[in-house]
C-alpha positions in Angstrom: 0.0 0.0 0.0 3.0 2.3 0.6 3.7 2.3 -3.1 0.2 3.4 -3.9 0.5 6.3 -1.3 3.8 7.3 -3.0 2.1 7.5 -6.4 -0.7 9.6 -4.9 1.8 11.9 -3.1 3.6 12.5 -6.4 0.3 13.4 -8.1 -0.6 15.7 -5.3 2.9 17.4 -5.2 2.7 18.1 -9.0 -0.9 19.3 -9.0 -2.4 22.8 -8.6 -5.3 21.0 -6.8 -3.9 18.5 -4.4 -7.1 18.1 -2.4 -9.0 17.2 -5.7 -6.3 14.6 -6.4 -6.5 13.2 -2.8 -10.3 12.8 -2.9 -10.3 11.4 -6.5 -7.7 8.8 -5.8 -9.4 7.7 -2.7 -12.7 7.4 -4.5 -11.0 5.3 -7.2 -9.5 3.0 -4.5 -12.8 2.6 -2.7 -14.9 2.2 -5.9 -12.5 -0.5 -7.2 -12.8 -2.4 -4.0 -16.5 -2.5 -4.5 -16.3 -3.5 -8.2 -13.8 -6.2 -7.5 -16.1 -7.7 -4.8 -19.4 -7.3 -6.7 -18.8 -7.9 -10.4 -18.9 -11.4 -11.8 -15.5 -12.7 -12.6 -15.7 -12.3 -16.4 -16.9 -8.7 -16.1 -14.3 -8.0 -13.4 -11.6 -9.1 -15.8 -12.8 -6.7 -18.4 -13.1 -3.9 -15.8 -9.4 -4.5 -14.8 -8.5 -4.0 -18.5 -10.4 -0.7 -18.4 -13.1 -2.1 -20.8 -16.8 -2.8 -20.7 -20.0 -1.0 -19.9 -19.4 -0.9 -16.2 -16.0 0.8 -16.7 -17.4 3.3 -19.2 -20.3 4.2 -16.9 -18.0 4.6 -14.0 -15.7 7.0 -15.9 -18.7 9.1 -16.9 -19.8 9.2 -13.3 -16.3 10.3 -12.2 -16.2 13.1 -14.8 -19.4 14.5 -13.3 -17.6 15.0 -10.0 -14.0 15.6 -11.1 -12.2 17.4 -13.8 -12.1 15.3 -16.9 -8.3 15.8 -17.4 -7.6 14.6 -13.9 -9.8 11.5 -14.4 -8.3 10.6 -17.8 -4.7 11.3 -16.7 -4.8 9.2 -13.5 -7.0 6.4 -14.8 -4.6 6.0 -17.8 -1.6 5.8 -15.6 -0.7 2.1 -15.7 1.3 2.1 -12.5 -1.5 3.8 -10.5 -4.1 1.5 -12.0 -2.2 -1.7 -11.3 -1.3 -0.7 -7.7 -4.9 0.3 -7.1 -6.2 -3.0 -8.4 -3.7 -4.9 -6.3 -4.8 -3.2 -3.1 -8.5 -3.6 -3.9 -8.4 -7.4 -3.9 
């Protein structure tokens, strides 16, 4: 989990809006925990690959609450995504 915190710290340090980064990354972590527990295995695997209707809807929901650039930049960061998936299991 320390590696995940380090990635988040780097994002916060380089952002003009560290609080937005903090709340967004925590929401992603908590949402992924729920998705990994509740989605059937085949849909969970697609979600992990950032595919499928659940993923698309989730991204749309996130862009309603957060800046679209923040959402896209962070969710497309492979290292952040992999660490978040790992801690969400």
